[in-house]
N, C-alpha and C positions, 0 to 999 in steps of 0.2 A: 412312310412305309408303314407297311402291314405287321403289327410286332405279335399277332398267334396266327397258327395254323391249327384248321380245324380238320382233325386226319377221322376219316369215316371207314370203318369197316364192314361191311357183309359179309355174313353168312347164309351160304344157299342148303337148305333140306330140300329136296325131294319127298313127298309124299303123295302117292296114289296121282302122279302127274300132275299135281299142285306146288306152284315154288312158293316158299315161304321168306320173307328177307327180313333177317332182323337187324337190327341197326345199332351201331354203338358209336359213340362220340368221343373223342381225346382231345381235351384240347392241351396244345403243346407250343411255350414260349420260343418265340424265335427271335433275333434281333437284326438280320443281314437284308439289305436293300432287296436280294430279291425273294424275299418271304411272299409268300400264297396263303388265301386261304380258300376254303373250300367248303359247302354246305351241302346237307344230302337228304333224303328221302327213302322211304321203302325202295322206290325205282328210280330215284335220278342224284345226279351229282353233279354240282357245279362250281367252277374253281374261278376265284376273280383275283388279278394281280395290283401292283401295287400303287398303277394306274387307275383303280376303278375300273378295270374291263374283267367281262367275262370273255375268259378264252377256251374256256375246258366247259362243255356238256355230255355227259355219257350217261349212257343209258346200261341202268344196272339191272334190267332185264334177262339180261343173256351171261352165260359163262365167261364171254371175253366181253367186257360192258363196250359198247359202241361209242365212239366219239362225233357228235351232231354237232358239234360247235365247227363252221369254216374255217381254215387254219388264216383266211387273208383277212377274215373279218370280225375280229375279237369283237364284245358286243357292251355298250355303255352301258352299266348297271342303271344309272341315271343322267338326263342331261336336261339342261336348262335352256329358257326358250325367251330369247330379248326380241319383242313383237317388234319396236322400232325399228331395231337394226335388221328382223328377220333374219335371226341369228340362232343357231343350237351349239351352246357351250358344254362339248365334253370331257369329263371329267380328267383333271391333270394327276392327282396323287390321292390314295386310298389308304387309311389307318384302321384298324381294328380296335375297338376296345372293349376286350373281353368280359371285362366285370359287366357292363351295361348292355351286351349286345347288340352296339351302334357301330356302324361303320359309318366314318368320317371323311369325304368326297370334299378336294380343292378343283376349284376350275379356274379359267381365263380372265374371269373377271371378278379372281379372287373374295368368288359367294363361297360359302363352307356350308354343305349340308350332312344335317346329321341322319343316318338310316339307321332304324331298328329291326334287325334279323331275328325271326323267331323261325327254326324250324320246326314242323309238324311230320308227322307219320305218311303225308302223304304229298304237303305242297310245303313251299316256303314262304313264308309271309312277310313283304318289306310294307315298313311304313315312313314316310317320311316324317321326322321330328320338328328338325328347325332348319332353317334357310339364312343366314347373313346377305350382306347385302343385298337384296333382292327388292328394290326400288326398280329394276327396268325387269324383272324378271316378271313375265306376264304368264306363265306357265312353266311345269315340269315335264318330263316324260321318261318313261319306264321303258328304259331300251334305247334302239330298237334293238331288241334280241334275236341276232341271225343264228340261222340254220342252214344245216345243206341238205334238208328236207325238201322234196321236188315233189312231193305226191297230190295231199289235197291242202289246200289253205281256207280257215276258218275265219274271213275278214270282219263277222260279225262280232265275235267272240274272242277271236285271237288265239288259233290253233293252229298247229303245221301238223301235219298226218301224214304218217305211211303207212296204207291201210293191207299192204302186201302179208303175205303169211311169212314170210321169213322174218322181217322186219316187225311189224306190226306193234308200231311206238307213235307216241301222240307228244309234242311239249305245247304246253299251253298257259296263257293269263288269263285272272278273273280280276276286277274289279271288285274292291271289298268296300267301297263308298259309293253314294250318288253321284262326287262331283268327278270321282276317276271315271273316264272315259275308254272304248275302245278308238286308237287311232293315234293320230300324229297331234302335235301341237300346234302344226301349222293348217291345220285343219280348219279351213273358211267355216265360221258359224257351224262349228262343232258337229255338223253332217257329211259324211264323207259323200263326192260327188257319183253320182249313178251314172255308169258308164261302161264297158267291154274293157278287158284285158286279155293278151293272148299268153295263155298257159296249157301246156299239154301235162294232163296228171300220168303218163305214162306216153315217153316218146318213142316205141319200139312199136306199142300200138296207134299211137295217135301223132304221128311225126308232123312236125311245122313246115308247113310250103314254103319255097325258098325266100318269098317274098314277106315272110311273116318272122317277129322273133320275139321270146320271151320279153313279157312284160309290155309291152307296145301297146299304148290304149285307144280305142275306136271308142266314138260315142255312137248312142242309141238307133234305135231306125225312126222310121216314121220320122212326124212331122212334128213333133214334140208336145202333142197334144193328146192324142189319140193313146192310152196307156197298151192295147194290146199290142200296137205297132211298135211301141218300144222292143220289144222282143224280136231280133232281127238276122241271127244266124244260130242256124242249127249247127256248125260245126262243134264239134267239143273241145275243141283249143279256144274258140272264145268263150269265155267265162265271166258273165255278169257279176256283180259288184253293189253290194249292197253294206260299204264299211271299208274299212280301211285296219283294221284292228291286227290286220294281217295281210300282206304285199309280198307279193315277187321282184328278184333282180333278173338282172338279163343271163341269168345260167337258171330262172327259173324256181332259184333257192326263197325258201319260207322264213320272212322276218316276224315277228311280231311288237304290236308297237299298244300301248296305253298313255294315257298323259292328264292332268289336272291343270286346273284353269285359278287365278286369281278372276273371282268374275264379282267384286268388289266395286270395280273401277268402270269407267266409261271407255268404250269402245263402238269401234265401226268396220263393220265389214262388208264386202260386197261379193254378195249371196246369192247365189242358186243352186239347187239339189240336182239338176242339168244343165252344170252352166254351158255345154257345145252344142249347144241346140238354141237357133236365131227365137223360137217360139217362148224361151226360158232364158235368157238372157239374165245377169245377174242386176238385183238392186242394191243402193246403199241404204245400208239397214244401222242407224243406231241403236247399238242394244242397251239395253236397260241391266244398270249395276244390280246386282243382289246383295244387299248386306250380310255378311258374316259366311259366304259360301267362297272358303280358298282353297288353296293347295299345300297348303300344311294339313298334314292329320292325311292325307292321299296314299293309301294302300291298295298291296296288289297281292295276289298268290300266283306265285309260279309253281309249276308244276310239270311232270313226265311222268307218263305209264302208260302200259300197253294200252294201244288203240282201243281192243274192242272189248276193255273192260272201262275203259278213261272214264263214260257219262256216268254211271251206278256207283262207280269205285271211287271213284276220286274227284269229279267236276262235284255230285251228288255230298260228299263228304264236307268237302271246301263250302258250297250252300250253307247246310247243315250246322256247321263248326262256329261260321262266320255270321250267322244271323239275316242268310242272303234271302229275298224272296223266295217261297218255297209254298206258291199255291198246288192245291191237290185233288184230284175227281175221285171219287170212293175210295178213297185215304190213301191214294198214290202220289205222286208226285208228276205233276203234269210232263214231264220228260222223260217219265219211265216208257220204255215203248210198249211195257204191256196195258197201260193207261191209252194208249193213241185209242181212238175210236171216231170213226164218222160220225157226222150229226145230220139230221134230217133238215129239209131246207124248205118252204112250202112255195107253191104257186097255184095260184088259181080262188084261191079268198073265199074256200069252202073248207071247213075245222073239222067235221064230225067225226071223221075217222083217223085224222095225224096223228094223235095220241096213242091210239091202239096199232094203227102201224109203227112209229118210233119204237114202242116196246116192244113189240115183236120183234124188231130187227137185233134187240141189244142198244142200241146206242144210248145217248142221256140227256142230249140236248133238240130244241126245236124251233130253227131260225124262222122266224115270221118274216120273209122275205118279204112277199107281195104285199105288206104293209109299206106305206111311204117311208120315206128319211123322219126317223127322229131325232129334231131337230133341238141342241140345248136353249130352253127357256126356263130360266130358275124365275119367270115370273107365276109356272106352275104350283111351283113348289114342291116337286117331283109327283104329283099327280098326273099323269098325262091322262088320264081319263075322266078327270073332275076330281073334285074335294070328295063328290060324293059316289063317284063313280060311277057314273051316271052315261058317258059315252062306252058304247059297246061296240067298236068295229072290229070282232070275229066273229063270223058269220056262222051259224050254227043251224040245221032246219029246226033242230029243237026249240030255237032263240038264241040271238047274239047275245056275245059275252064279254066283259071286260075284260083287260090282261089280269087283273088280280085273279077274277073267278076262272078263267081258265088254267093260270098258272097253277092254283090249288087243285083243279081235276090233273093236269100232268103230275101233280107233286104228289098222288095218290099212287104213282107208276114211277117215280124215283126219278122222273125228268123234270128239266127245266127248260122255259122259256125265252125268248129273248129278241130284238131287235137290232135295224143297224142304223147308228146315228151319223152325221156326219161331224165326229170328234168335236173339233171346237169350234167349228164354222157359226158366228152368231149374225143366226140370217134374221134379213128385213121385219119387222113386228116380232121379235123377240126382245123380254124385258133390256138387255145388255145394248141393243145394239138400237133399234128405234120402238118408237118416236124418241125417246130420251134415251140419247146413247150413253155410257155408261163412259166414268172418267177412267177408269181405268183398262181402257182400249190400247193396243199396241200401235207407237207411231213408227213409222219407218223414218224420218225427221222432227225436227222441232225447229218452225223459226217464230219471227214477232211479227205482228201487224203492225203495220206504218201509220194508216191512218183510221179514225174510227169514220165505222160503214153503219147504217140506217139497217131495218131491214128488206129494203129492196134493191139494195146497193149492189153491182157485180165489178166495180172497182175495187179489186181486192188486192192491195200492196204489201208488199211481202219485204223486209229488212236485208233476207239472201235467196237468191232461187236456185244455189248451188243444189243440182238432185231433182228439182222437182217438177223438172220435165221428162223424169221417168215415170213409166206407164204401172201403176201399183201392182204388188206382187212382184214373185220371182217366175211364176208359175201360168204360163198362161198369157200375162198381159192384159187382164180385160179392159177394158177403156170405160164400160159402163159402171167399174168399180174405184175408179180413182178418183177418191175423194179425200177431201180434208174435212178435221175438225175442230171448231171453234166454240167455246162454251159449249153447248147445247145442242148446237146445231149440227149437220151434215151438210158440206156443199161439195155438188161435182163438177169437177173440170178437166179441162185438156189444155197440157202445157204451161209456158210463163214467158214472158216475153224477153226478147234479148237484151233490149238495154234497159237503162233506168228512167224512169221509176218500175223497178220490176212488179208485175202485178200477175196475177193468175188470170189464165185466157178461157173461154166458151164456160163463162161461170155459170152453177145452177143452184139458186138457192134455196134452202130448205127440203135437200133430198132426204128421201126414203119419208116422207111423211115427219123430218123433224120440223119446227117452227122456227121459220127466219127469226133475229134477234138482233140487237143493237150490239154492238162491240167495239169497243176501247183500243184505241195505239198500245202496244204493248201486249196485248191479249195473245198469246201462245196459236199459234195455229201447228195444228198436228197431223201431217200427212198421214191416213190410217194404212196399217199394213191388213193387207185383204187376202181372201181365198182366192178362187176360181170361178167361173158361171159354168154354165151348163146343170143348173139346178145346185152345184155347189154354193153360191153368194151369200157370203158374210165377210163380218170383218175377225180378225183374229187377237185376244185378250193378252192384255202382258199378264205374266208370271201370276200374280197376283190373283187376278181373276182368274186366268186358269186355274189355280186351285181351288175355286169354290166351284168351277166347272165340274171338275174330278170327282170332289164332294158330291154334286148334283147329281151324275152317274151312279154313285153309289145309292144315294136318296132314292131315284128312280128305281134299282134294285128290290131295295129295301120295301118299298110303299106297294109296290105292283107285282111282285114276286118275280122278277125276272134273274137271268142267271146266267146270260152268256149277251154278246154284244159283238156285234160285227163292224167295226171301228172304221168305217168308209173315209177318207179323206186322212187318214192319221199322221201324213206326212205336214199337216197343217200345225203339229204338235215341234215342228222346228223353225218355224217361220216366224217365232221373236228370236230366233238368232243362238241362240241356247242350244239347240242340236239336242245329243243326244241327253243330256243334261234335262233339258224340257221332258223329255217324253218321259226320264225314271222319275223325276219329279210329278208329275202327270198321274203316273201307273200307281205311285208308290199313295200319292192322297187319296185315289181313288179305292184302294185295297184297305189302308188304315179305315177309311169311313166303314167302308162294309164292313170290316171286323167288329169296329165298337158299334155296330149294329146285329153283330153276331149272326150274318149270313155267311154262307160257304164263299171260298174263292171263286172271282166272276171268271167263268172260262170267256175268253173272247179270240177272235180273230181279228184281220185289218187289212188295210190296203199295204201295208208294208210290214217289213221286220226288222229291226234295229238293236244293237246293241243295248239301247234305252230300253227296248221293250221285252228285250230274250227272257229275261226270268219271270215278268208276269205273263206271257202272252202263251195261250196253250196251243194254237194250234194257225196255221196260214194257209185258208181255203181262200185264196183270190182269184178272180176270174173263173173261167171253165169251158167247156164244152170239147171240140179238138182244138182249143188254144193250149187246152193242160194235158189230159191225157186221151187220146183217143182210143178206145176201146174195139171200132171197127178193126184199125189199121195195125192197132198193137204199140203206139208210138208215141212217146212224150213229146206231145204237140205234131200235127201234122198239117194245120194252117201255119201258126208262127214258131219261134221255139221259146214259147214261154214254158211250155213245160219243162223242156228240156234245163233251160237255164234256172226257174224257181228250183227243180229238181237239184242240180248242182248244189245251190248255192245254200239250201236248206239242209241236204246230207250232209256236207263239211262242217256245217256247222252242229250238227248232233242236235239236231232241230227236225222234229215230222216235219217229212215233206206233205207238200197239201196237192189233192186232185182237183181242186176247185169244185164251184158247184158244176154239178156232175149227173153222166149216168141217169136219167130221168127213168121212172118205171112207166111203159105207156106199152099198149096194146101187142107189138113184135117184139119186145125184149123177152129175152132167154132166161135160162139157168145158167148156160155154159157163158156167157158175158158175169155174169156177178161171180161165180167160181174164178175165172181171170181175174178179175178187177179185187177180187177181195185176196188175191194168192200176191198179186202185185204188192198191194197195201201191205198185208203183212208181211212179204221178203225183204221191201224197202224200207217199211216205216211209214207209211201214209198213214195221212185222212183224206176224207172228202166230205160234201155236203152231198147228199143223197135228195136230187129233186124229187118232191113227193106232191102230185096232183091229186087231189080224190078221183077226178074223172078219169084220168088217165089209168091211173092203178088198177080202178077197179074194170077196167075195160082190156086187162091184160089176163089173160088164162092161164100162164104159171106164175101169178100173183104169189100161192101160196107155198110153193117150189121157190120162188126167191126168197121170200122172207125167210124161212129154212136155211136156207144156205148163208146167206148172208151174217144170219144168230149162227149159225154152227161154227162157221169164221171165227167170228168177233168172240165165243167165248174161249178156241182154244188159244186166242192173241191172248185176254186175260188172265191165262193160266199159264202164260210163259212157256207153252207146248210144243215151240218150233225150235230145235237146235239150230245153231248158227251156219253150220253147212246145209241145213234143207232151206233154211231164207235166204240164201245166196240162190239154190235150186227155182226158187221161186219168184227172183226177178227175171227168169229168162224168159221173155215176152214170146218165144216160139214153142214153149210147153204148155202141156195141158192139164188140168189139175180135176180132185173132187176131192171134198174132206167131207167124211163120214163118221158122226158118232160111233165110240166105241163100244163097249161092254158097260162101260157105267160111265158116270161124268164125269170121271178123269181123264177120260183114255180116248182118241179120236185116229183114225184109220186116214193115211193120205194116200190115195192112189194117183199115180201120176198115167195120164192117158195119150193113148194112141191110135189116130184112126179110131176113136172113141173105145178102142180095149185098154185095157187094165194092164201096164209093164212091169209097175215096180209099185212097192208099197212099203210106206213106213209106219211102224206104228209111233204114236205121239201121246207123252205123258204129263200133264201136270205136273209144272216143277213145285215140290213143297215150298210151304214161304212167299 
């Protein structure tokens, strides 16, 4: 029985069109079986019944509060996950302890959970304080919180959004600790499958065909190897998924879920990020225990607010108040739309004018993409150009430079430079891979050697053949990377015998330049977790070594002046079975180390975006060309659906939409093209990486005018000069625009053009503060 009711009275006061909500909380004792508890913020009120279910979620921003909880789907505040039985226990009863602000939930397995409740002005904070009878409980799950919202769902950070003018409301959750992840407890490997779901954000405008229904799942396109071919559906109701913190039911209604796991125990998963494709079938992976990382203390913020102000008014408030990662650029939070800014990306290998170009464009970073992959090699201690910076890979006609020398030149203009690493892929010839492999590599499986072997023996008998016939990794299953490690030797093999005595087949000793050695009976055989080939060939570290690699990247930044990374192969962070937790841990280690060095927040993009990287990641410029945004046809992806898919997923998750490496300035480039690119970029909230090839730029007759156009738009964007209604107009691809400087540096004139003539003008002003 709940013995306390929390009454919340909201008083509305109108002042120049803005609504201010005053919150009054009155605690009243009650003792009936039907007692219920309510908690509220400035914008949200939830009510919990005596069974521990949220049965009411109200939008308090309207004169008549709107009910957002579906009557047929009350939401459990917390559920418990028994992985052995694959069962979720929902609460049976709830009692509120007023003096300690605790809710006690009782579950069918006789577990009792204590949850601390802390109402804030803009969110409700829930923390799991204790749980009894927990031996078989591998994880806890917040929610799922069901809503009747059917518009946009943010599956990465967990948000249900109604962006219509009449409703304009969003409900979401955020994790307040690293071990609480967006998604459900049943998520294999703590990283949700990469696939399509059928969902129409507007059933009037985008009705579903008769052969499709809401919530229907489809695999990606292509052969499972070409990442561009993944994106195979231009229809607006095919929604690509990059997480499962928000899901939809067969009515298109959105639910939100977060979970936390006990990582101190051994477990095994059958994991693939793309499990429905033959080229990426799952592997069995023994997941490494992590001492001290448990679900007790798991904490979430539940919030609701006007959608149009949710990011900057509420989510930013949660991030700051709860000490979540808060990277900045020029003093602004990287999630602030006025901080969105394109980057320069180099091609051609000549750098005489790249710094000048980038500065004149108003950009902040230069990605040295025409350099080779930057591989994590702790053997160089972070000195990628040598201890004396004797290597000078950056070519200028005045003389080649090291990264450090070029970074110093760029810094004079307020610019940073960056490289493209292969995240945690430990390549052959690097310190932790070969010729002396680390003892901290990630093992898919561990077995025992049955017999002594000498340096030339190829008959390697194992105690258990289970899963050893699987080709390593879950991605691509490259046969050349199928290997085991015994001691300090890497051994390539393919297959295992079907009958006893079980032995590895097609054995090659001393693989990757390691030294064949004698090994003894009962020595450990580690079947290695690996990456893929196509130039990404490498071994995956365990969590402890991954921590060191994260710190290594911060050291590289500090030593060489780098402030930008494009983490290709970012999905390798999931290969150890810890999914989004692994990503959070990696980026926290890197950012903490950077802070120790006293360098600014590292700006980074990468191959993916996840709940594990959302707080840290500034941008997501992946892919490019006509796959992303085709300026000629003015559509999001003219060759594939990649542009449409990535636009939809990022926009729904309050993240800057990426237009990829794109829009190179060439001999035939025109000012009109870049007016359009910048209008779309500002209107929708996108970034992109502008290709700069020095020879191509110098061949363009309109070079100077293009620089001025882009800089003008970027200055106005940084000044927050575009009102919401104007931004909506800018996203319309059929419209043409010209932005001019106004009478002073804080004003601009936006002209709408038709057939080259001005048909309407808007005066834009810098927003104060």
